[in-house]
Residue, then its C-alpha position, 0 to 999 in steps of 0.5 A: x610279727x616274725x614268722x618262722x619259715x623253717x628251722x634246722x640245726x646240727x647239734x654235733x657242731x658248736x663252740x664245744x667242737x672248736x674247743x675240743x679240737x684245740x684240746x686234742x691239738x694240745x694233747x698231741x703237742x704234749x705227746x710230742x714233747x714228753x712221749x705221753x698220751x693224755x687222751x686216756x687221762x680224764x683229769x689231764x684232758x679236763x685241764x686241757x679243755x679248760x685251757x683250750x676254751x680260754x685260748x679260743x676266746x683270746x683268738x677271737x680278738x687276737x692273732x695268737x694265744x699262749x696257754x699254760x697248765x700247771x702240773x698237767x700230768x705227773x708234775x709236768x707243766x705244759x706251755x703251748x702257743x697257738x696262732x689264729x691261722x693254726x686254729x682256723x686250719x684245725x677247725x676248717x672242716x668244722x666251719x664247713x660242717x656248721x654252714x651245711x645246715x644253712x645251705x640245706x635250709x636255703x635249698x629247702x625254702x627255695x631261697x638264694x643268698x640275694x633274698x636275705x637282707x639281714x643275718x643275726x648271729x647268736x651264740x659264743x661260736x659266732x665270735x670266731x672271725x673265720x666263721x663270721x667271714x664265711x657267713x659274710x661270703x655266703x650272704x654278700x649283700x646281707x647286713x650282719x649286725x655286730x653291736x651286741x653280745x652274741x650270748x644275749x641275742x636271743x633274750x634281746x630279740x624276745x624282749x624287743x618283740x614283746x615290747x613291739x606287741x605291747x606297744x601295738x596293743x597300747x598296754x604297759x607291762x607293770x608285772x605283779x598281779x597283772x602278770x599273774x592274771x595274764x590280762x595282756x592280749x594282742x590280736x593279730x589279723x591272720x588268714x582263717x583258711x587256706x588261700x589257693x590260686x587255681x590255674x585254668x587253661x582249657x581242660x587242665x586245672x591246677x590248684x596251688x596253695x599260696x597262703x596257709x591258714x594262720x598266716x599273719x596279714x597283710x602278706x605278700x606271696x610270689x609263686x611261679x606258674x609256667x605256661x607253654x608258648x602255645x598258651x595265648x593267655x593265663x586265667x587265675x582264680x584266687x580262692x579261700x577254703x579247702x582244696x578238696x571241698x569245692x562247695x566251701x571255697x570262697x571266690x576272691x579275685x580273678x587275674x586274666x592276663x594276655x601279656x606274659x611279660x608281667x609278673x603279678x604279686x598277690x597282696x592280701x589284707x584282711x578280707x580282700x586281695x589285689x593283684x599288682x602287675x610288675x614289668x619284668x625285663x627278664x621275662x621279656x628277654x625270654x619271650 
């Protein structure tokens, strides 16, 4: 099951933004040659935008593109050649603006580039080589599949996920009456209530939400708890319920460690959990 941790978008940046930048460049070239500003002529700009879109598609696979517009304005034809390097120079600030939502989302989720194993690009703008190379530089260790059309990624992903659900449920989609009655159901085990970890150190208690209700199981979560050097041990209690209703909390497990050189992972499967101590050399070096 896929689980969305977060989402962000910038509607001001996309494939149309790159095409518009090319169209403005062509309008400036026409003005340089004929001393006529086309930016206030809607019909001429519409022709330039169509030509810019075609040139952008050519530049995704070739190093240069030639555009020709017949009778662009007042019977004048327009011929222009643009290189990929010039296109990347014109759209450089747009590329950086397109990457900014990714950086903001990573910071919001507390992730770094090393935490990402695969990046799936979708949409026509993902064909632009410079944009793909910037994403590769942003996630150097991630796999970026490129064996399918980017315009069909969303539809293909939805179809694959639906196939996985049907296979797991042991059903075969036949359509027709079955589709109308909506008889296909697939049950997913998930946490019924919030799961907390309570840190008990003397008189100071801290309750931290680690798994929200509705999270598909099994699941593994990692949270960092800080302790001062004067604390000889850490006592953790794993509870299920609501933080503001102590009587409704269900006791799950206890972690009591005197060796702070280990990092513990909590793995939850249905109605039980297990703590896995993993030796961490970085923690040992800090002590």
